[in-house]
BALOBA-1460 file (C-alpha; in Angstrom, 3 decimals):
// residues 368
<rec num="1" residu="m" x="-6.014" y="5.443" z="16.892"/>
<rec num="2" residu="p" x="-9.710" y="4.997" z="16.048"/>
<rec num="3" residu="g" x="-10.688" y="5.685" z="12.466"/>
<rec num="4" residu="p" x="-13.142" y="8.334" z="11.268"/>
<rec num="5" residu="d" x="-16.138" y="6.042" z="11.880"/>
<rec num="6" residu="g" x="-15.016" y="4.906" z="15.321"/>
<rec num="7" residu="w" x="-12.752" y="2.014" z="14.397"/>
<rec num="8" residu="d" x="-12.035" y="0.373" z="17.714"/>
<rec num="9" residu="d" x="-11.623" y="-3.322" z="16.947"/>
<rec num="10" residu="d" x="-8.026" y="-3.358" z="18.195"/>
<rec num="11" residu="a" x="-8.859" y="-1.640" z="21.483"/>
<rec num="12" residu="d" x="-9.523" y="-4.967" z="23.246"/>
<rec num="13" residu="t" x="-6.979" y="-7.142" z="21.494"/>
<rec num="14" residu="d" x="-3.467" y="-8.190" z="22.495"/>
<rec num="15" residu="v" x="-2.249" y="-7.873" z="18.896"/>
<rec num="16" residu="p" x="-2.323" y="-4.249" z="17.666"/>
<rec num="17" residu="f" x="-3.645" y="-3.619" z="14.160"/>
<rec num="18" residu="r" x="-0.721" y="-1.458" z="13.064"/>
<rec num="19" residu="p" x="2.961" y="-1.997" z="12.241"/>
<rec num="20" residu="m" x="4.457" y="-3.829" z="15.207"/>
<rec num="21" residu="s" x="7.792" y="-3.675" z="16.961"/>
<rec num="22" residu="i" x="9.794" y="-6.855" z="17.536"/>
<rec num="23" residu="s" x="8.680" y="-7.047" z="21.175"/>
<rec num="24" residu="e" x="5.033" y="-6.632" z="20.151"/>
<rec num="25" residu="m" x="5.331" y="-9.524" z="17.706"/>
<rec num="26" residu="l" x="6.852" y="-11.739" z="20.399"/>
<rec num="27" residu="d" x="4.152" y="-10.692" z="22.877"/>
<rec num="28" residu="g" x="1.469" y="-11.147" z="20.212"/>
<rec num="29" residu="a" x="2.569" y="-14.731" z="19.549"/>
<rec num="30" residu="i" x="2.230" y="-15.516" z="23.251"/>
<rec num="31" residu="a" x="-1.102" y="-13.675" z="23.410"/>
<rec num="32" residu="g" x="-2.438" y="-15.722" z="20.505"/>
<rec num="33" residu="i" x="-1.698" y="-18.916" z="22.429"/>
<rec num="34" residu="r" x="-3.178" y="-17.516" z="25.633"/>
<rec num="35" residu="r" x="-6.390" y="-16.326" z="23.979"/>
<rec num="36" residu="r" x="-6.999" y="-19.626" z="22.137"/>
<rec num="37" residu="p" x="-5.081" y="-22.250" z="24.158"/>
<rec num="38" residu="r" x="-7.141" y="-25.274" z="23.146"/>
<rec num="39" residu="t" x="-6.814" y="-24.553" z="19.438"/>
<rec num="40" residu="a" x="-3.147" y="-23.528" z="19.403"/>
<rec num="41" residu="l" x="-1.863" y="-26.095" z="21.903"/>
<rec num="42" residu="g" x="-4.112" y="-28.860" z="20.549"/>
<rec num="43" residu="i" x="-2.718" y="-28.541" z="17.032"/>
<rec num="44" residu="s" x="0.808" y="-28.188" z="18.388"/>
<rec num="45" residu="l" x="0.433" y="-31.240" z="20.642"/>
<rec num="46" residu="a" x="-0.559" y="-33.379" z="17.657"/>
<rec num="47" residu="f" x="2.468" y="-32.221" z="15.645"/>
<rec num="48" residu="s" x="4.836" y="-32.573" z="18.594"/>
<rec num="49" residu="t" x="3.627" y="-36.085" z="19.371"/>
<rec num="50" residu="v" x="4.223" y="-37.315" z="15.825"/>
<rec num="51" residu="i" x="7.668" y="-35.678" z="15.621"/>
<rec num="52" residu="q" x="8.964" y="-36.782" z="19.006"/>
<rec num="53" residu="v" x="7.609" y="-40.334" z="18.846"/>
<rec num="54" residu="a" x="9.216" y="-40.735" z="15.411"/>
<rec num="55" residu="s" x="12.503" y="-39.385" z="16.810"/>
<rec num="56" residu="s" x="12.390" y="-41.776" z="19.773"/>
<rec num="57" residu="l" x="11.655" y="-44.793" z="17.588"/>
<rec num="58" residu="a" x="14.512" y="-43.821" z="15.309"/>
<rec num="59" residu="a" x="16.792" y="-43.387" z="18.322"/>
<rec num="60" residu="y" x="15.944" y="-46.880" z="19.502"/>
<rec num="61" residu="f" x="16.364" y="-48.698" z="16.198"/>
<rec num="62" residu="f" x="18.804" y="-46.526" z="14.278"/>
<rec num="63" residu="i" x="21.685" y="-46.969" z="16.722"/>
<rec num="64" residu="g" x="22.005" y="-50.618" z="15.720"/>
<rec num="65" residu="n" x="21.207" y="-54.107" z="16.918"/>
<rec num="66" residu="e" x="23.439" y="-53.760" z="19.982"/>
<rec num="67" residu="a" x="21.293" y="-50.868" z="21.228"/>
<rec num="68" residu="r" x="17.953" y="-52.652" z="20.992"/>
<rec num="69" residu="d" x="18.376" y="-54.051" z="24.480"/>
<rec num="70" residu="e" x="20.380" y="-51.168" z="25.911"/>
<rec num="71" residu="v" x="19.870" y="-47.488" z="25.072"/>
<rec num="72" residu="t" x="22.239" y="-45.894" z="27.604"/>
<rec num="73" residu="p" x="23.982" y="-42.512" z="27.601"/>
<rec num="74" residu="g" x="27.361" y="-44.219" z="27.287"/>
<rec num="75" residu="l" x="26.348" y="-46.057" z="24.141"/>
<rec num="76" residu="l" x="24.866" y="-42.920" z="22.645"/>
<rec num="77" residu="i" x="28.039" y="-40.973" z="23.336"/>
<rec num="78" residu="r" x="30.085" y="-43.636" z="21.559"/>
<rec num="79" residu="s" x="27.695" y="-43.457" z="18.610"/>
<rec num="80" residu="f" x="28.379" y="-39.817" z="17.824"/>
<rec num="81" residu="g" x="27.507" y="-40.128" z="14.145"/>
<rec num="82" residu="a" x="24.148" y="-41.661" z="14.965"/>
<rec num="83" residu="q" x="23.429" y="-38.945" z="17.506"/>
<rec num="84" residu="l" x="24.236" y="-36.220" z="15.009"/>
<rec num="85" residu="t" x="22.013" y="-37.792" z="12.365"/>
<rec num="86" residu="l" x="19.125" y="-38.161" z="14.793"/>
<rec num="87" residu="a" x="19.546" y="-34.597" z="16.036"/>
<rec num="88" residu="l" x="19.465" y="-33.235" z="12.498"/>
<rec num="89" residu="m" x="16.413" y="-35.333" z="11.684"/>
<rec num="90" residu="g" x="14.638" y="-34.012" z="14.771"/>
<rec num="91" residu="l" x="15.522" y="-30.417" z="13.892"/>
<rec num="92" residu="v" x="14.267" y="-30.830" z="10.328"/>
<rec num="93" residu="l" x="10.996" y="-32.393" z="11.483"/>
<rec num="94" residu="s" x="10.538" y="-29.673" z="14.106"/>
<rec num="95" residu="a" x="11.242" y="-26.932" z="11.568"/>
<rec num="96" residu="y" x="8.680" y="-28.424" z="9.192"/>
<rec num="97" residu="g" x="6.147" y="-28.656" z="12.006"/>
<rec num="98" residu="i" x="6.710" y="-24.980" z="12.885"/>
<rec num="99" residu="l" x="6.166" y="-23.931" z="9.265"/>
<rec num="100" residu="v" x="2.941" y="-25.910" z="8.870"/>
<rec num="101" residu="l" x="1.739" y="-24.712" z="12.261"/>
<rec num="102" residu="s" x="2.390" y="-21.087" z="11.277"/>
<rec num="103" residu="g" x="0.018" y="-21.545" z="8.340"/>
<rec num="104" residu="l" x="-2.643" y="-23.104" z="10.571"/>
<rec num="105" residu="l" x="-2.326" y="-20.387" z="13.213"/>
<rec num="106" residu="a" x="-2.266" y="-17.516" z="10.698"/>
<rec num="107" residu="p" x="-6.099" y="-17.323" z="10.451"/>
<rec num="108" residu="i" x="-6.405" y="-17.293" z="14.258"/>
<rec num="109" residu="l" x="-3.930" y="-14.436" z="14.650"/>
<rec num="110" residu="g" x="-5.383" y="-12.693" z="11.611"/>
<rec num="111" residu="r" x="-8.860" y="-12.688" z="13.121"/>
<rec num="112" residu="e" x="-7.435" y="-11.529" z="16.435"/>
<rec num="113" residu="l" x="-5.546" y="-8.769" z="14.629"/>
<rec num="114" residu="v" x="-8.621" y="-7.244" z="12.975"/>
<rec num="115" residu="g" x="-11.021" y="-7.863" z="15.837"/>
<rec num="116" residu="l" x="-13.100" y="-10.638" z="14.262"/>
<rec num="117" residu="p" x="-14.607" y="-13.399" z="16.432"/>
<rec num="118" residu="i" x="-12.949" y="-16.805" z="16.442"/>
<rec num="119" residu="a" x="-15.510" y="-19.594" z="16.553"/>
<rec num="120" residu="p" x="-14.582" y="-23.150" z="17.624"/>
<rec num="121" residu="r" x="-12.690" y="-25.005" z="14.891"/>
<rec num="122" residu="q" x="-12.451" y="-21.763" z="12.912"/>
<rec num="123" residu="a" x="-8.740" y="-22.302" z="12.251"/>
<rec num="124" residu="w" x="-9.519" y="-25.617" z="10.600"/>
<rec num="125" residu="r" x="-12.280" y="-24.123" z="8.453"/>
<rec num="126" residu="d" x="-10.024" y="-21.261" z="7.320"/>
<rec num="127" residu="a" x="-7.018" y="-23.468" z="6.535"/>
<rec num="128" residu="r" x="-8.759" y="-26.601" z="5.190"/>
<rec num="129" residu="p" x="-9.101" y="-25.426" z="1.552"/>
<rec num="130" residu="r" x="-5.327" y="-24.950" z="1.346"/>
<rec num="131" residu="l" x="-3.923" y="-27.822" z="3.428"/>
<rec num="132" residu="g" x="-2.237" y="-29.459" z="0.439"/>
<rec num="133" residu="r" x="-0.673" y="-26.227" z="-0.749"/>
<rec num="134" residu="l" x="0.302" y="-25.381" z="2.833"/>
<rec num="135" residu="a" x="2.164" y="-28.690" z="3.193"/>
<rec num="136" residu="a" x="3.862" y="-28.207" z="-0.193"/>
<rec num="137" residu="t" x="4.844" y="-24.594" z="0.539"/>
<rec num="138" residu="a" x="6.296" y="-25.532" z="3.921"/>
<rec num="139" residu="a" x="8.298" y="-28.309" z="2.252"/>
<rec num="140" residu="v" x="9.703" y="-25.913" z="-0.360"/>
<rec num="141" residu="v" x="10.553" y="-23.289" z="2.258"/>
<rec num="142" residu="l" x="12.444" y="-25.970" z="4.208"/>
<rec num="143" residu="l" x="14.101" y="-27.836" z="1.332"/>
<rec num="144" residu="v" x="15.440" y="-24.801" z="-0.536"/>
<rec num="145" residu="p" x="17.584" y="-23.657" z="2.438"/>
<rec num="146" residu="l" x="18.748" y="-27.233" z="3.054"/>
<rec num="147" residu="l" x="19.753" y="-27.515" z="-0.592"/>
<rec num="148" residu="g" x="21.501" y="-24.155" z="-0.384"/>
<rec num="149" residu="m" x="23.522" y="-25.437" z="2.560"/>
<rec num="150" residu="t" x="24.321" y="-28.827" z="1.013"/>
<rec num="151" residu="v" x="25.693" y="-27.676" z="-2.355"/>
<rec num="152" residu="p" x="28.676" y="-25.658" z="-1.017"/>
<rec num="153" residu="i" x="29.739" y="-28.417" z="1.410"/>
<rec num="154" residu="l" x="29.374" y="-31.194" z="-1.167"/>
<rec num="155" residu="p" x="33.067" y="-30.886" z="-2.254"/>
<rec num="156" residu="f" x="34.137" y="-31.426" z="1.362"/>
<rec num="157" residu="i" x="31.968" y="-34.556" z="1.630"/>
<rec num="158" residu="l" x="33.329" y="-35.956" z="-1.629"/>
<rec num="159" residu="l" x="36.939" y="-35.250" z="-0.654"/>
<rec num="160" residu="v" x="36.513" y="-36.983" z="2.700"/>
<rec num="161" residu="a" x="34.722" y="-39.952" z="1.127"/>
<rec num="162" residu="s" x="37.451" y="-40.370" z="-1.505"/>
<rec num="163" residu="g" x="40.273" y="-40.247" z="1.029"/>
<rec num="164" residu="a" x="41.872" y="-37.138" z="-0.434"/>
<rec num="165" residu="h" x="44.655" y="-35.201" z="1.289"/>
<rec num="166" residu="p" x="43.440" y="-33.752" z="4.624"/>
<rec num="167" residu="a" x="44.561" y="-30.272" z="3.599"/>
<rec num="168" residu="l" x="42.150" y="-30.297" z="0.670"/>
<rec num="169" residu="g" x="39.316" y="-31.402" z="2.896"/>
<rec num="170" residu="a" x="40.124" y="-28.690" z="5.437"/>
<rec num="171" residu="l" x="40.221" y="-26.047" z="2.710"/>
<rec num="172" residu="a" x="36.886" y="-27.217" z="1.302"/>
<rec num="173" residu="a" x="35.380" y="-27.114" z="4.800"/>
<rec num="174" residu="i" x="36.701" y="-23.616" z="5.544"/>
<rec num="175" residu="v" x="35.220" y="-22.296" z="2.308"/>
<rec num="176" residu="g" x="32.108" y="-24.433" z="1.995"/>
<rec num="177" residu="f" x="30.579" y="-24.392" z="5.465"/>
<rec num="178" residu="p" x="30.333" y="-20.576" z="5.915"/>
<rec num="179" residu="i" x="28.905" y="-20.210" z="2.409"/>
<rec num="180" residu="g" x="26.434" y="-23.037" z="2.977"/>
<rec num="181" residu="i" x="25.229" y="-21.681" z="6.301"/>
<rec num="182" residu="g" x="24.912" y="-18.203" z="4.828"/>
<rec num="183" residu="l" x="22.862" y="-19.456" z="1.875"/>
<rec num="184" residu="m" x="20.646" y="-21.493" z="4.174"/>
<rec num="185" residu="v" x="19.854" y="-18.539" z="6.457"/>
<rec num="186" residu="w" x="19.428" y="-16.067" z="3.586"/>
<rec num="187" residu="s" x="17.013" y="-18.254" z="1.611"/>
<rec num="188" residu="y" x="14.979" y="-19.233" z="4.672"/>
<rec num="189" residu="i" x="14.449" y="-15.618" z="5.731"/>
<rec num="190" residu="l" x="13.587" y="-14.722" z="2.142"/>
<rec num="191" residu="l" x="10.899" y="-17.404" z="1.760"/>
<rec num="192" residu="v" x="9.460" y="-18.019" z="5.230"/>
<rec num="193" residu="q" x="6.546" y="-15.575" z="4.847"/>
<rec num="194" residu="a" x="5.190" y="-17.704" z="1.989"/>
<rec num="195" residu="v" x="3.630" y="-20.118" z="4.499"/>
<rec num="196" residu="p" x="1.030" y="-17.760" z="6.029"/>
<rec num="197" residu="a" x="0.563" y="-16.140" z="2.600"/>
<rec num="198" residu="v" x="-0.559" y="-19.374" z="0.954"/>
<rec num="199" residu="v" x="-3.343" y="-19.770" z="3.548"/>
<rec num="200" residu="l" x="-4.546" y="-16.188" z="3.962"/>
<rec num="201" residu="e" x="-4.214" y="-15.054" z="0.339"/>
<rec num="202" residu="r" x="-5.454" y="-18.320" z="-1.194"/>
<rec num="203" residu="t" x="-2.613" y="-18.252" z="-3.703"/>
<rec num="204" residu="t" x="-0.618" y="-21.033" z="-5.372"/>
<rec num="205" residu="v" x="2.686" y="-22.338" z="-4.047"/>
<rec num="206" residu="g" x="4.624" y="-20.346" z="-6.635"/>
<rec num="207" residu="g" x="2.519" y="-17.259" z="-5.970"/>
<rec num="208" residu="a" x="3.161" y="-17.538" z="-2.226"/>
<rec num="209" residu="l" x="6.913" y="-17.785" z="-2.797"/>
<rec num="210" residu="r" x="6.821" y="-14.697" z="-4.999"/>
<rec num="211" residu="r" x="4.795" y="-12.835" z="-2.390"/>
<rec num="212" residu="a" x="7.350" y="-13.763" z="0.275"/>
<rec num="213" residu="r" x="10.186" y="-12.310" z="-1.802"/>
<rec num="214" residu="v" x="8.223" y="-9.091" z="-2.353"/>
<rec num="215" residu="l" x="7.321" y="-8.711" z="1.327"/>
<rec num="216" residu="s" x="10.896" y="-9.438" z="2.457"/>
<rec num="217" residu="k" x="12.386" y="-6.751" z="0.230"/>
<rec num="218" residu="g" x="14.215" y="-4.178" z="2.337"/>
<rec num="219" residu="r" x="13.433" y="-5.948" z="5.617"/>
<rec num="220" residu="w" x="15.669" y="-9.002" z="5.544"/>
<rec num="221" residu="f" x="17.802" y="-8.055" z="8.553"/>
<rec num="222" residu="r" x="14.806" y="-7.100" z="10.695"/>
<rec num="223" residu="t" x="13.084" y="-10.370" z="9.843"/>
<rec num="224" residu="c" x="16.271" y="-12.292" z="10.588"/>
<rec num="225" residu="g" x="16.700" y="-10.574" z="13.965"/>
<rec num="226" residu="t" x="13.103" y="-11.276" z="14.974"/>
<rec num="227" residu="l" x="13.264" y="-14.951" z="14.044"/>
<rec num="228" residu="l" x="16.686" y="-15.360" z="15.678"/>
<rec num="229" residu="l" x="15.372" y="-13.956" z="18.953"/>
<rec num="230" residu="a" x="12.327" y="-16.234" z="18.750"/>
<rec num="231" residu="i" x="14.547" y="-19.275" z="18.112"/>
<rec num="232" residu="l" x="16.781" y="-18.435" z="21.098"/>
<rec num="233" residu="i" x="13.705" y="-18.245" z="23.335"/>
<rec num="234" residu="t" x="12.402" y="-21.511" z="21.883"/>
<rec num="235" residu="v" x="15.693" y="-23.354" z="22.373"/>
<rec num="236" residu="f" x="16.017" y="-22.158" z="25.960"/>
<rec num="237" residu="m" x="12.448" y="-23.128" z="26.846"/>
<rec num="238" residu="g" x="12.300" y="-26.336" z="24.819"/>
<rec num="239" residu="f" x="15.725" y="-27.773" z="25.614"/>
<rec num="240" residu="f" x="16.196" y="-26.536" z="29.166"/>
<rec num="241" residu="a" x="13.425" y="-24.892" z="31.195"/>
<rec num="242" residu="l" x="10.513" y="-27.189" z="30.344"/>
<rec num="243" residu="r" x="12.649" y="-30.335" z="30.212"/>
<rec num="244" residu="i" x="14.148" y="-30.042" z="33.709"/>
<rec num="245" residu="p" x="11.254" y="-31.740" z="35.583"/>
<rec num="246" residu="f" x="11.402" y="-34.759" z="33.274"/>
<rec num="247" residu="l" x="15.183" y="-35.002" z="33.590"/>
<rec num="248" residu="v" x="14.759" y="-35.054" z="37.378"/>
<rec num="249" residu="i" x="12.190" y="-37.854" z="37.060"/>
<rec num="250" residu="q" x="14.609" y="-39.839" z="34.910"/>
<rec num="251" residu="l" x="17.407" y="-39.465" z="37.444"/>
<rec num="252" residu="v" x="15.179" y="-40.324" z="40.422"/>
<rec num="253" residu="f" x="13.499" y="-43.410" z="38.976"/>
<rec num="254" residu="f" x="16.090" y="-44.768" z="36.526"/>
<rec num="255" residu="g" x="19.469" y="-43.392" z="37.569"/>
<rec num="256" residu="i" x="22.363" y="-43.151" z="35.119"/>
<rec num="257" residu="g" x="23.462" y="-45.903" z="32.774"/>
<rec num="258" residu="s" x="20.886" y="-48.489" z="33.861"/>
<rec num="259" residu="d" x="21.182" y="-51.815" z="32.086"/>
<rec num="260" residu="d" x="18.310" y="-53.806" z="33.572"/>
<rec num="261" residu="g" x="15.729" y="-53.230" z="30.877"/>
<rec num="262" residu="s" x="14.358" y="-50.080" z="32.502"/>
<rec num="263" residu="t" x="15.837" y="-47.960" z="29.736"/>
<rec num="264" residu="m" x="12.560" y="-48.302" z="27.812"/>
<rec num="265" residu="g" x="10.833" y="-46.492" z="30.670"/>
<rec num="266" residu="e" x="13.583" y="-43.872" z="30.667"/>
<rec num="267" residu="l" x="13.124" y="-43.347" z="26.928"/>
<rec num="268" residu="a" x="9.347" y="-43.085" z="27.421"/>
<rec num="269" residu="v" x="9.740" y="-40.380" z="30.099"/>
<rec num="270" residu="d" x="12.170" y="-38.480" z="27.883"/>
<rec num="271" residu="t" x="9.738" y="-38.707" z="24.952"/>
<rec num="272" residu="v" x="6.838" y="-37.385" z="27.045"/>
<rec num="273" residu="g" x="9.032" y="-34.516" z="28.218"/>
<rec num="274" residu="r" x="9.947" y="-33.584" z="24.673"/>
<rec num="275" residu="i" x="6.327" y="-33.804" z="23.526"/>
<rec num="276" residu="i" x="5.099" y="-31.469" z="26.266"/>
<rec num="277" residu="s" x="7.961" y="-28.966" z="26.004"/>
<rec num="278" residu="w" x="7.809" y="-28.685" z="22.212"/>
<rec num="279" residu="a" x="4.001" y="-28.555" z="22.221"/>
<rec num="280" residu="v" x="4.325" y="-25.367" z="24.274"/>
<rec num="281" residu="v" x="7.116" y="-23.680" z="22.285"/>
<rec num="282" residu="l" x="6.209" y="-24.635" z="18.697"/>
<rec num="283" residu="p" x="3.133" y="-22.333" z="18.570"/>
<rec num="284" residu="f" x="5.312" y="-19.442" z="19.740"/>
<rec num="285" residu="d" x="7.702" y="-19.749" z="16.784"/>
<rec num="286" residu="a" x="4.810" y="-20.337" z="14.408"/>
<rec num="287" residu="g" x="2.965" y="-17.293" z="15.726"/>
<rec num="288" residu="v" x="6.010" y="-15.069" z="15.253"/>
<rec num="289" residu="i" x="6.245" y="-16.153" z="11.583"/>
<rec num="290" residu="a" x="2.553" y="-15.376" z="11.029"/>
<rec num="291" residu="l" x="2.834" y="-11.972" z="12.708"/>
<rec num="292" residu="l" x="5.934" y="-11.136" z="10.675"/>
<rec num="293" residu="y" x="3.870" y="-11.657" z="7.530"/>
<rec num="294" residu="m" x="1.065" y="-9.444" z="8.849"/>
<rec num="295" residu="d" x="3.499" y="-6.739" z="9.925"/>
<rec num="296" residu="r" x="5.025" y="-6.682" z="6.449"/>
<rec num="297" residu="r" x="1.577" y="-6.423" z="4.858"/>
<rec num="298" residu="m" x="0.915" y="-3.336" z="6.957"/>
<rec num="299" residu="r" x="4.350" y="-1.766" z="6.492"/>
<rec num="300" residu="r" x="4.760" y="-2.406" z="2.787"/>
<rec num="301" residu="e" x="1.181" y="-2.373" z="1.525"/>
<rec num="302" residu="g" x="-0.658" y="-0.307" z="4.140"/>
<rec num="303" residu="l" x="-3.175" y="-3.060" z="4.911"/>
<rec num="304" residu="d" x="-4.314" y="-1.410" z="8.148"/>
<rec num="305" residu="l" x="-4.709" y="2.003" z="6.496"/>
<rec num="306" residu="d" x="-6.543" y="0.408" z="3.580"/>
<rec num="307" residu="l" x="-9.228" y="-1.011" z="5.866"/>
<rec num="308" residu="r" x="-9.440" y="2.127" z="7.958"/>
<rec num="309" residu="t" x="-9.947" y="4.362" z="4.931"/>
<rec num="310" residu="r" x="-12.881" y="2.221" z="3.855"/>
<rec num="311" residu="g" x="-14.666" y="3.855" z="6.789"/>
<rec num="312" residu="r" x="-15.809" y="0.760" z="8.626"/>
<rec num="313" residu="s" x="-14.499" y="-1.789" z="11.068"/>
<rec num="314" residu="a" x="-12.788" y="-4.928" z="9.876"/>
<rec num="315" residu="a" x="-15.797" y="-6.977" z="10.972"/>
<rec num="316" residu="a" x="-18.126" y="-4.886" z="8.807"/>
<rec num="317" residu="v" x="-15.748" y="-5.010" z="5.828"/>
<rec num="318" residu="a" x="-15.476" y="-8.800" z="6.151"/>
<rec num="319" residu="a" x="-19.237" y="-9.203" z="6.447"/>
<rec num="320" residu="g" x="-19.794" y="-7.060" z="3.361"/>
<rec num="321" residu="s" x="-17.153" y="-8.963" z="1.410"/>
<rec num="322" residu="g" x="-18.704" y="-12.278" z="2.351"/>
<rec num="323" residu="r" x="-22.185" y="-11.193" z="1.209"/>
<rec num="324" residu="d" x="-21.651" y="-9.421" z="-2.061"/>
<rec num="325" residu="g" x="-17.968" y="-8.680" z="-2.550"/>
<rec num="326" residu="a" x="-18.373" y="-5.006" z="-1.624"/>
<rec num="327" residu="d" x="-15.223" y="-3.147" z="-0.664"/>
<rec num="328" residu="s" x="-13.140" y="-6.224" z="-1.327"/>
<rec num="329" residu="g" x="-11.126" y="-4.623" z="-4.082"/>
<rec num="330" residu="p" x="-10.102" y="-6.014" z="-7.424"/>
<rec num="331" residu="a" x="-8.784" y="-9.220" z="-5.944"/>
<rec num="332" residu="s" x="-12.196" y="-10.390" z="-4.724"/>
<rec num="333" residu="g" x="-13.345" y="-11.525" z="-8.109"/>
<rec num="334" residu="p" x="-12.663" y="-15.278" z="-7.800"/>
<rec num="335" residu="a" x="-15.576" y="-17.363" z="-6.727"/>
<rec num="336" residu="n" x="-15.863" y="-18.821" z="-3.301"/>
<rec num="337" residu="d" x="-13.186" y="-21.479" z="-2.982"/>
<rec num="338" residu="g" x="-14.709" y="-23.574" z="-0.265"/>
<rec num="339" residu="d" x="-14.153" y="-21.640" z="2.939"/>
<rec num="340" residu="g" x="-17.822" y="-20.846" z="3.478"/>
<rec num="341" residu="d" x="-18.325" y="-18.169" z="6.104"/>
<rec num="342" residu="g" x="-14.601" y="-17.349" z="6.117"/>
<rec num="343" residu="e" x="-14.622" y="-15.899" z="2.586"/>
<rec num="344" residu="g" x="-15.193" y="-12.350" z="3.846"/>
<rec num="345" residu="f" x="-12.242" y="-12.692" z="6.201"/>
<rec num="346" residu="i" x="-10.041" y="-14.062" z="3.420"/>
<rec num="347" residu="d" x="-10.992" y="-11.117" z="1.187"/>
<rec num="348" residu="l" x="-9.341" y="-8.819" z="3.715"/>
<rec num="349" residu="w" x="-5.974" y="-10.442" z="2.970"/>
<rec num="350" residu="r" x="-6.127" y="-10.777" z="-0.797"/>
<rec num="351" residu="p" x="-3.604" y="-8.274" z="-2.184"/>
<rec num="352" residu="r" x="-4.838" y="-4.995" z="-3.607"/>
<rec num="353" residu="p" x="-2.685" y="-2.567" z="-5.599"/>
<rec num="354" residu="v" x="-0.159" y="-1.305" z="-3.061"/>
<rec num="355" residu="g" x="-1.167" y="2.343" z="-3.437"/>
<rec num="356" residu="a" x="-4.888" y="1.688" z="-3.841"/>
<rec num="357" residu="w" x="-5.878" y="3.149" z="-0.483"/>
<rec num="358" residu="r" x="-4.253" y="6.455" z="-1.446"/>
<rec num="359" residu="g" x="-4.119" y="6.180" z="-5.216"/>
<rec num="360" residu="t" x="-0.628" y="7.595" z="-5.408"/>
<rec num="361" residu="g" x="1.442" y="4.910" z="-7.054"/>
<rec num="362" residu="p" x="2.964" y="1.514" z="-6.396"/>
<rec num="363" residu="e" x="4.964" y="2.451" z="-3.336"/>
<rec num="364" residu="a" x="2.417" y="4.758" z="-1.692"/>
<rec num="365" residu="g" x="1.434" y="2.225" z="0.931"/>
<rec num="366" residu="a" x="4.953" y="1.385" z="2.041"/>
<rec num="367" residu="r" x="6.102" y="2.514" z="5.464"/>
<rec num="368" residu="p" x="9.487" y="2.251" z="7.150"/>
């Protein structure tokens, strides 16, 4: 609803400036891509190209010398261990790309959320001062869950490597794998909101991780359900729907199990298919992560009510913050940190005392 001074910035936006349902976050991620396709898809295409070309090169050379002249499905099936390693490497690289992309897209969706204009290359200008911290935060958010998964299954790996009794290995696997997977999922959900926080709040890596834990409190299962649904959509679109045309091209022009040197062309077609499909779906996952962070800011800290009770639109609040720090709250004290015209926008996201907009205590801004 419009505020007392005619707040209507969210009337013409696809992302509502209020606590969002799961479907609204999924729709908002798609809307963010649709409203700024060149920015979102351009960044995603660059990430996808690097990831998929690296995966294809590894697939060609990692299999072994015998595969350098013949990369056929039969050989890959026989090299199950190599396939598994390459698949895990691709998943890790894709997950890292999604996390970094969520930080780069957070300013775009944030401006869309509060009704601010998005100039060309604005995402780069908003994210540039924190690129190093963004990369480091994404690495921590990815490595901590991987470490949490590895530690419980380490006894199983050691038992298998030492040739211990199979029963001991089976017991270690039965106990270790569920615990490892559980720790991986729990820690990822707990920390994932640190990535947009480090860009929008201009905080340190440690500060972003602490903010993620605070924002996730009491909403772990909802966050997990939202991300799980987004991943299922991504897997279906990335692995199946968008890849089908390229699989048809491979079958038509190269057949199955070709051994006449045309497998390089087959690998090239497959790589192009993966680049295009993942370039489309990566921004969707990244957008959902960014919107989850924004939804938690509104639910837990009343960010939308805070701006509305200031009596002006988000654009006016941002303009005032950029000029003289007015209405920016106690967190606007630090000097400009290099984002130029985006400083007023960033001031909107710097945390204020949770109950500041009502003055009724630390949990006054929280909403279910």
